[in-house]
C-alpha atoms as one frame of an Amber mdcrd trajectory, in Angstrom:
protein
   0.000   0.000   0.000   2.839   2.392   0.848   4.544   1.809  -2.511   1.251
   2.154  -4.390   0.503   5.468  -2.667   3.992   6.750  -3.411   3.644   5.751
  -7.071   0.261   7.484  -7.355   1.621  10.600  -5.649   4.594  10.831  -8.028
   2.374  10.380 -11.083  -0.044  13.044  -9.872   2.725  15.577  -9.219   4.410
  14.812 -12.564   1.107  15.238 -14.419   0.568  18.584 -12.686   3.885  20.063
 -13.891   3.928  22.035 -17.138   7.157  21.861 -19.181   7.508  25.623 -19.063
   7.642  25.536 -15.254  10.950  23.651 -15.384  12.443  25.366 -18.434  11.515
  22.713 -21.006   9.855  23.444 -24.376   6.185  22.578 -24.727   6.595  20.810
 -28.083   3.723  20.012 -30.430   4.352  16.271 -30.300   3.649  16.062 -26.568
   0.743  13.631 -26.139   0.425  13.518 -22.366  -0.227  16.242 -19.829   2.593
  17.225 -17.549   6.141  15.964 -17.877   7.409  12.656 -19.193   9.140  10.193
 -16.898  12.435  10.662 -18.686  12.209  14.422 -18.144  11.735  14.035 -14.394
  14.585  11.510 -14.297  16.847  13.960 -16.138  15.946  16.846 -13.825  16.518
  14.705 -10.719  19.741  13.135 -12.004  18.504   9.537 -11.775  18.093   6.821
 -14.359  14.839   6.571 -16.292  14.551   2.890 -15.364  14.916   3.602 -11.642
  12.312   6.362 -11.717   9.945   4.250 -13.813  10.187   1.445 -11.287   9.468
   3.914  -8.492   6.320   5.100 -10.285   5.304   1.489 -10.846   5.405   0.777
  -7.130   8.273  -1.694  -7.306  10.159  -2.545  -4.072  13.248  -0.390  -4.552
  15.228   1.658  -2.063  15.780   5.385  -2.277  18.064   7.517  -0.129  16.925
  10.791   1.381  19.359  12.651  -0.899  17.890  11.062  -4.023  14.347  11.690
  -2.819  15.241  15.323  -2.105  16.549  15.685  -5.667  13.301  14.176  -6.896
  11.323  16.638  -4.768  13.212  19.528  -6.363  12.607  18.146  -9.850   8.881
  17.850  -9.124   8.787  21.356  -7.580   7.303  20.006  -4.346   6.588  22.412
  -1.499   7.507  21.538   2.103   4.256  19.705   2.807   4.478  17.670  -0.399
   8.140  16.847   0.227   7.440  15.622   3.760   4.520  13.578   2.479   6.693
  11.934  -0.171   9.390  11.122   2.388   6.781   9.624   4.719   5.498   7.397
   1.917   9.010   6.406   0.842  10.238   5.383   4.289  10.539   1.697   5.053
  10.291   2.213   8.808   7.377   0.288  10.325   4.497   2.472  11.406   3.681
   2.677  15.090   0.182   1.577  16.154  -2.169   4.551  16.366  -3.763   4.968
  19.750  -7.546   5.262  19.861  -8.383   8.437  21.786 -11.994   8.780  22.890
 -11.765  11.760  25.223  -9.699  14.922  25.298  -7.416  15.447  28.318  -9.025
  17.606  30.983  -6.346  20.263  30.543  -7.313  20.713  26.883 -11.014  20.826
  27.754 -10.278  23.646  30.202  -8.085  25.329  27.586 -10.814  25.553  24.962
 -13.303  26.648  27.642 -10.983  29.535  28.483 -11.026  30.561  24.805 -14.710
  31.536  24.922 -16.378  33.409  23.247 -14.194  32.046  20.431 -15.483  28.713
  19.072 -12.863  26.004  19.702 -12.517  22.222  19.629 -10.011  19.393  20.071
  -9.302  16.867  17.303  -7.929  13.354  17.763  -5.306  11.621  15.569  -7.933
  10.768  12.926  -9.469  14.239  13.256 -12.385  13.044  15.368 -14.004  15.710
  17.544 -12.961  14.881  21.114 -14.195  18.051  22.838 -15.659  21.444  21.983
 -16.736  24.555  23.853 -20.157  26.216  24.014 -19.516  28.750  21.225 -18.644
  25.857  18.898 -21.977  24.262  19.789 -23.688  27.532  18.905 -21.820  27.799
  15.635 -22.601  24.203  14.664 -25.388  22.918  16.960 -25.527  19.470  15.370
 -22.126  18.617  16.849 -23.885  17.709  20.115 -26.099  15.144  18.360 -23.831
  13.417  15.841 -23.305   9.671  16.042 -19.853   8.565  17.143 -18.796   7.458
  13.631 -19.889  10.824  12.212 -18.200  13.013  14.828 -15.218  13.680  12.585
 -14.154  16.929  10.923 -13.750  15.376   7.462 -17.099  13.605   7.708 -18.866
  16.763   8.877 -17.360  18.919   6.109 -18.013  16.508   3.248 -20.992  14.380
   4.254 -23.145  16.483   6.577 -25.520  18.797   4.635 -25.951  21.338   7.439
 -22.214  21.914   7.681 -21.979  22.337   3.917 -24.592  25.081   4.057 -22.889
  26.663   7.062 -19.485  27.129   5.379 -19.839  30.158   3.129 -16.964  29.191
   0.820 -17.474  25.444   1.100 -15.546  24.198  -1.943 -12.355  26.134  -1.161
 -12.428  25.288   2.546 -13.310  21.625   1.972 -10.490  21.080  -0.477  -8.011
  22.849   1.803  -9.126  20.771   4.808  -8.741  17.572   2.784  -5.184  18.522
   1.760  -4.226  19.345   5.357  -5.815  16.114   6.575  -3.805  13.993   4.139
  -0.595  15.792   5.099  -1.270  15.571   8.834  -2.279  11.900   8.891   0.403
  10.292   6.693   1.416   8.044   9.595  -2.115   6.591   9.668  -2.173   5.387
   6.073  -2.386   1.692   7.138  -4.691   2.283  10.106  -7.990   0.339   9.697
 -10.143   3.137  11.137  -8.483   5.682   8.855  -9.051   3.457   5.825 -12.690
   2.931   6.834 -13.228   6.698   7.172 -11.805   7.365   3.705 -13.897   4.556
   2.179 -17.073   5.912   3.759 -16.293   9.443   2.567 -15.676   8.238  -0.992
 -19.109   6.571  -0.919 -20.882   9.522   0.727 -19.420  12.540  -1.089 -18.972
  12.897  -4.874 -16.541  15.773  -4.307 -14.411  13.718  -1.921 -14.428  10.815
  -4.377 -13.222  13.168  -7.136 -10.611  15.126  -5.156  -9.055  12.435  -2.943
  -7.293  10.595  -5.824  -5.607  13.866  -6.820  -3.427  13.482  -3.688  -3.267
  17.147  -2.713  -1.303  17.828   0.477  -0.829  21.098   2.351   0.551  22.349
   5.623  -1.827  24.171   7.935  -2.167  27.896   7.284  -3.907  30.512   9.369
  -6.883  31.795   7.399 -10.332  33.314   7.662 -13.360  31.065   7.872 -16.693
  32.509   6.835 -20.053  31.107   7.841 -23.675  31.673   6.851 -25.283  31.008
  10.212 -29.091  30.578  10.145 -29.570  32.599  13.358 -26.497  34.793  13.872
 -26.080  35.812  10.214 -22.809  36.050   8.301 -19.858  35.302  10.579 -16.113
  35.438  10.104 -13.350  34.040  12.338  -9.586  33.621  12.111  -8.865  29.893
  12.111  -5.856  28.849  14.224  -4.499  25.412  15.095  -2.187  24.366  17.950
  -0.395  21.088  18.703   0.009  20.420  22.448   3.564  19.358  23.360   2.300
  16.764  25.841  -0.191  15.260  23.366   1.374  15.696  19.896  -1.254  13.470
  18.271  -4.028  15.930  19.176  -4.904  19.325  17.714  -6.514  22.336  19.354
  -8.465  24.391  16.812  -9.666  27.864  17.709 -11.665  30.355  15.659 -10.573
  33.735  16.922 -12.617  36.933  16.643 -11.346  39.229  13.913 -10.408  42.705
  15.234 -13.211  45.140  14.534 -15.733  42.382  13.740 -18.658  41.453  16.010
 -19.189  37.834  14.880 -18.354  36.356  18.295 -20.666  38.816  20.032 -23.558
  38.071  17.672 -23.042  34.337  18.135 -23.080  34.734  21.925 -26.122  37.051
  21.766 -28.091  34.444  19.869 -27.410  32.041  22.736 -28.612  34.561  25.296
 -31.840  35.105  23.376 -32.397  31.353  23.013
C-alpha cells in the first residue's frame, strides 16, 4: 500500500507540472499532460529505469538525498516533500492509539477561549471536545453519532455543515489537503481506511478530489459562515499542537479585530 501510494503521488505531481515551469519546451508532439518520466529523471539526475520502477510501485530503495533531488525536480513544497518522504520510508508504522476523550487540561483550555469557538481533534481528526460557542456555531455537533463526529465527515458528508461554510468548496479542499498531510502516519490504520472509504461513498466531491493526492501544511486563514440565526460570521482559524499530546490538535476560531461575529453568536445564545 505504501509503494502504491507513493507511485500514485509521483504520477499526480508529474502530471501537474507544465514543461515551461521547469524550463523545457512545450513541443507540439507532446501527447500527455505534464512531464514525461524521462524528463523528471533527467531533472533529478537519476536513471529513467529507476524512476519508472518507483512510479510502478516496485520494491526499490531510495536515499533521502535522491528523494530530495526528486522533490526539487517535481517542484514540491515543504508539505508535499514531507509527504513523499513519509510514503518512501521503510520504517514500520507505530500503532495509532484510539483516543476517545480529550485530556481535561485541553477541555479547560478551549473553555478559556470563549467566546471564540474552539474544539479538540484526535489523531484521525475526530471531535474529542468542543466549547459552548462551537456548539452555537454548529449545533448538530452535540447530536452526531460517534462514527460521524469527525471533521472530514462533517465537512463533506453532513448537509448542514456544507450550508454553514460560506466558501465550502475552497475550505473543503483545503481541509482535505491538510488532513492527508497531517495523517500520513495513519495510512495503514484500519479506522483511517474505513473513514476514507465511507467518505468516498458519501461525497462525490471527496471521491473526485481524494485521488488527486493534494497535500498542504496548515495555514492561518479566515473562515466565513452563513449562520441561520447569527447571520454572516467570520473568524480567524488557528491550530495548535500540544507538546504533551502531539497526536491531538486544538483548533480555535478567533474573533477578527473590529468584527462582532463572536458577540452576535453569543447574543443568539442569550436570546435562546
